[in-house]
N, C-alpha and C positions, 0 to 999 in steps of 0.2 A: 398534243397541246404542250405549251411551254409555260412553266411557272416555277416558283421556288419549291423544290422537292422537300425542303425542310419544314414546310408549313403544313398544318393539318388540312387547311382549306384546299391546298394543291392536291393532297392525297385523295381527299373526298371527290374532288372534281375528276381526277383520273379514274377513280372507280366508277363514277357516273358515266364517263365517256366509254369505259369498257362495257358497261351494261347496255349502252345504246348501240354498241357495235356488235358484230356477229363473231368477233374474235374472242371465244371463251378462254382460250389459253392466255390471252393478254389480260382478261378479267381476273382469272385466278392468280396469275403472277403478280398483278398489281395489288390484289387484296392481300396476298401473303406478304408481299414486301411492306405493305402498309402496317399489317399486324406485327410483323417482326420489328419494324421501325418504332412502333408504339411501345412494344415490349422493352426494347433496348432503352428507349427514352425513360420509361418507368423505372427500370433497374438503375439507371444512372441517377435519377432523381432520388431514389431510396438511398443509394450509396452516399450521395452528397448530403442528404438529410442526416444520416447516421453519423457521418464524419463531423458535420457541423455541431450536432448535439453532443458528441464525445468531446469536441474541442471546448464547447461552452462549459460542460461539466468539469473538465480538467481545469479550466480557468477559475471556476467557482471553488473547487477544492484548493487550488493554489492560494486563492484569496483567504480562505478559511485557515489554512496553515500559517499564512503570514500573520493573520490576526492572533492566532494562538502563540506564535513565537514572540510577538510583541507583548502579549499579556504575561507570558512567562518571564520575560525580561523585566517588565515593570514590577511584577510581584517579587522577584528576587531582590531587586534594588530596594524596594520599600520594606521588605522583611529585614534586610540587613540594617537599614536605618533604624527600624523599630528596636531590634535586639541591642544595637550599640547604644541607642539613647536610653534604653531601659537599664543597661549595665552602668552607664554613666550616672544616671539618677540614683541608683542603689549605692554606688560607691561615693557619692558626693557627701561631704560633711554638712550636716544640718546646721552646725554652729557657724560654718563659713557663710552659709546663706543668711542666717539670722544676723550676723555681724556685718553683712554687706560686703564681705570679702570676695564673694563670687555670686554670679547670677544663678538662680535655680535652673537646673537642666530641665528642659521641656521634653517630655517623652513623646516621640512621634506616634501617630495613630497606627494601631496594629492593622496591617493590610488583610483584606479578605480575598477569597479565591473566586469571587463572583465572575470576574472578567475571564479568568482561565476556564471556569466551568462553562460559561456561555460559549466561549470560543470552541471548546472541545465538543460540546453538544451540537453546535452548528456543523462541525466537521463530520460528526457521526451521521447527521441527517443527510448531508450531501453525498456521502460515500455509499458504495454498495460492494457486495461480494468481498474480494480480498482486501480492498481499501478500507472497508468498514472494520475488518479485523484489526488492522493497524491502528485505526482511530480509537477503537475501544481499548486496545492494549496500551496505547499512549495515555488514555485517561487513568487506567489502573496504576501505571508507573508514576505519573505525576501526583496522584493522590497519596501514594505511599511515601514519595519524597517529601511531602509536606510535613511528615512527622520527624524529619531530621532537624534537630534543634540548633546545630551549629550553622549560622547563616552562610558562612563562606563555603562550607561543604555542600549545603543544600543548593547554593547558587551554582557551584561547579557541576553538580549532577544534573541540575535543570539545563545548564548550558549544553551538556552532552545530549540531552533529549532534543534540544533545538537543532544541534548539528545533525542528528539522525534524521529529523524531519526534512531538513534542507537537502541532504543527500538523497532521500527518498523522492522528493518532488523534482529534484534536478535530474532524475533518471540515473543516478550513479549507483543506486542500490535497488535490488529487486525487493518485492514484498517479503519474501522469505528472509533475505539478508537484513531487512529493516526490523522484522520481528526478533531476529537473533540479537541485533544490537540493543533493542529495548530490553530483552531478557538480561543482557550483560549489565545494563544500568540497574535493573531491579536486583540483581545479585550483588552488585557493589553496595547498593543501599542496605541490603540485608546484613552484609558483613560490617558495614560502618555502624549500623545500629547495634550489632552484637559486640562491638568493641574489638573486633579482630584486627590484627596488625595490618598496616597498609601494604606490606609486602605480600600479603595473601590475597589482595584484591585483584580481580582481572583488570587488564588495561581498559581505560575509557575508550569507547568507540568513537570513530571519526575525529581523531585528534587533529589539531592544527599542526601542520608540518611546514617548517620554514624551508623555502627553496633556496638552495645555495647556487649562485651563479658560477 
């Protein structure tokens, strides 16, 4: 019989024809070919499903990392505004305000870490195995950085964390290298907090390097 050999119906019809004939060799060869074809098709389907699931998970993780990077950036910006406005208000002369010589400085709202916490928790939920270790270590490092009082220094170290995450998701750094970079940021934070001279700090990971044409 002639039919499309790629269809299940064709394979079943071939088996039926073999059963109706007296050629048992043909029957067994047709049956084996059908089973092998079905097995290959099943394996291909499983492989495609796993690949698609991995791709979707990777996209979800990338989205969570992007949300975290943006949250870190907003927090650093708002924290700098808060500290500077607080310092300006403290140094402002009450008499100048009373006499109308200057407008009273309005202190910006102190930012909270809700957005950062939500983003990092989402990342932890989405990740597994080695990736989750990175997410949890990132949470620890960012939490410790929040205790740096100097806004510019806190912002620069937060920026280092952002660069580390970008390098990780861009495939430029392995999981092990990413954890090492996060450990460097944590060590820099410890030295900054202890008042150690800047010359003793390890170099910030993933620095921006200007390309010279």
